[in-house]
C-alpha positions in Angstrom: 22.8 -7.4 8.3 19.9 -5.9 10.3 19.5 -6.9 14.0 15.9 -7.9 13.0 17.3 -10.5 10.6 19.3 -12.0 13.4 16.3 -12.1 15.7 14.3 -15.3 16.2 11.2 -13.9 14.3 13.0 -14.0 11.0 15.3 -17.0 11.4 15.6 -18.8 8.1 14.2 -15.8 6.1 17.5 -14.5 4.7 16.2 -14.8 1.1 12.9 -13.0 1.7 14.7 -10.2 3.7 17.2 -9.8 0.8 14.3 -9.4 -1.6 12.7 -6.8 0.6 16.1 -5.0 0.9 16.4 -4.9 -2.9 12.9 -3.6 -3.2 13.8 -0.7 -0.8 17.0 0.0 -2.8 15.0 0.2 -6.0 12.4 2.5 -4.6 15.0 4.8 -3.1 16.6 4.8 -6.6 13.4 6.2 -8.2 11.7 3.0 -9.3 8.3 1.6 -8.4 7.9 -2.0 -7.1 5.0 -4.3 -6.2 5.4 -7.4 -4.2 2.9 -9.9 -2.9 3.9 -12.1 0.1 1.7 -15.2 0.1 1.5 -18.0 2.6 -0.5 -19.9 5.2 -1.7 -18.2 8.4 1.1 -17.9 10.9 4.1 -18.3 8.5 5.5 -14.9 9.2 4.2 -12.6 6.5 3.5 -9.8 9.1 7.0 -10.2 10.5 8.4 -9.7 7.0 6.3 -6.5 6.7 7.7 -5.4 10.0 11.2 -6.1 8.8 10.4 -4.0 5.7 9.1 -1.0 7.6 11.9 -1.1 10.1 14.5 -1.0 7.3 12.7 1.7 5.2 14.8 4.6 6.4 14.3 7.7 4.3 10.9 6.4 3.1 7.5 7.4 4.1 5.5 4.4 5.3 1.7 4.1 5.0 -0.3 1.1 6.1 -3.6 -0.6 5.5 -4.9 -3.9 6.8 -7.8 -5.9 5.6 -10.4 -6.6 8.3 -12.9 -9.4 7.9 -15.7 -7.3 9.5 -15.1 -4.5 7.0 -15.3 -6.5 3.9 -18.7 -5.1 3.0 -17.6 -1.4 3.5 -16.5 -0.1 0.1 -13.2 1.7 0.1 -12.4 1.0 3.8 -8.9 -0.3 2.9 -8.2 2.5 0.5 -9.4 5.0 3.2 -7.1 3.5 5.8 -4.1 3.8 3.4 -4.8 7.2 2.0 -6.2 9.1 5.0 -2.8 10.3 6.2 -2.1 11.7 2.7 -5.3 13.7 2.2 -3.4 16.9 2.7 -2.2 16.3 -0.9 -5.8 16.0 -2.2 -5.9 19.6 -3.3 -3.1 18.9 -5.8 -5.3 16.4 -7.7 -7.3 17.3 -10.8 -10.9 18.2 -9.8 -12.6 15.0 -11.1 -10.1 12.8 -9.2 -10.4 15.0 -6.1 -14.2 14.8 -6.2 -14.2 11.0 -6.8 -11.9 10.4 -3.8 -13.7 12.9 -1.7 -17.1 11.3 -2.5 -15.7 7.8 -1.8 -14.5 9.0 1.6 -17.6 10.9 2.4 -15.8 14.3 2.4 -18.1 15.7 -0.2 -21.6 14.9 -1.4 -22.0 13.3 -4.7 -23.4 10.5 -6.8 -22.1 7.0 -6.6 -18.3 6.9 -7.0 -16.8 5.8 -10.2 -14.2 3.2 -9.3 -12.0 4.0 -12.3 -11.7 7.6 -11.1 -11.1 6.5 -7.6 -8.2 4.3 -8.8 -6.7 7.1 -10.9 -7.1 9.5 -7.9 -5.3 7.1 -5.6 -2.5 6.6 -8.1 -2.2 10.4 -8.4 -2.3 10.9 -4.6 0.4 8.3 -4.1 2.5 9.8 -6.8 2.1 13.3 -5.4 3.0 12.1 -1.9 6.1 10.2 -3.3 7.5 13.5 -4.7 8.8 14.4 -1.3 10.4 11.1 -0.5 10.0 7.4 -1.5 6.7 5.9 -0.4 6.2 2.4 0.9 2.6 1.2 1.1 2.1 -1.9 3.2 -1.2 -3.8 3.0 -1.5 -6.7 5.5 -4.2 -9.3 5.4 -5.1 -8.4 1.9 -7.5 -11.4 1.7 -9.9 -9.4 4.0 -9.9 -6.2 1.9 -13.3 -5.0 0.7 -13.8 -5.6 -3.0 -13.6 -1.9 -4.0 -10.3 -1.5 -2.2 -8.8 -4.7 -3.7 -9.8 -3.5 -7.2 -8.3 0.0 -6.6 -5.1 -1.4 -5.2 -4.8 -3.8 -8.1 -5.4 -1.0 -10.6 -2.8 1.2 -8.9 -0.2 -1.6 -8.6 -0.5 -2.4 -12.3 0.1 1.3 -13.3 3.1 2.2 -11.1 6.1 3.2 -13.2 8.9 5.5 -11.9 7.2 7.1 -9.0 9.4 5.9 -6.1 6.5 3.9 -4.7 6.5 0.3 -3.4 3.3 -1.5 -2.7 3.7 -4.7 -0.6 0.8 -6.9 0.1 0.6 -9.8 2.5 -2.1 -12.3 1.7 -3.1 -15.6 3.2 -3.2 -18.5 0.8 -6.7 -20.0 0.5 
């Protein structure tokens, strides 16, 4: 049992921590998983995300967090998650690379096709997960910009056996 589980932050969260532990086992075993942590403000969703990342040994962790003041900035959440992985951008097919590059302002181009951005993010995560399992943590998902929420939903529905976990924490309305 993790020392974090015995700490006061996660008292009474044995079931939730067990679910997170199983998610990590599955991802380390080559399976993809998606999990949404829902709850009222202050119930400990962020503490559970911290538990997850603290126990994700052997995995690469990438994070994004929705910010209310950035809700009108298209792809800001996607950028926050994917920026550390952009060294793998060169491995993507040209249309995907161009779509993501345009969305992030790395190259000039016409308005970005959200479908291509979604496919590009899926490919980028898959490429990154080839080295070691990837755990993507998105906190405060209720504050994500619409484009990022759509892309993350698109990617989450298409994960198969890429050793990728996507874990979202979202406040109940």
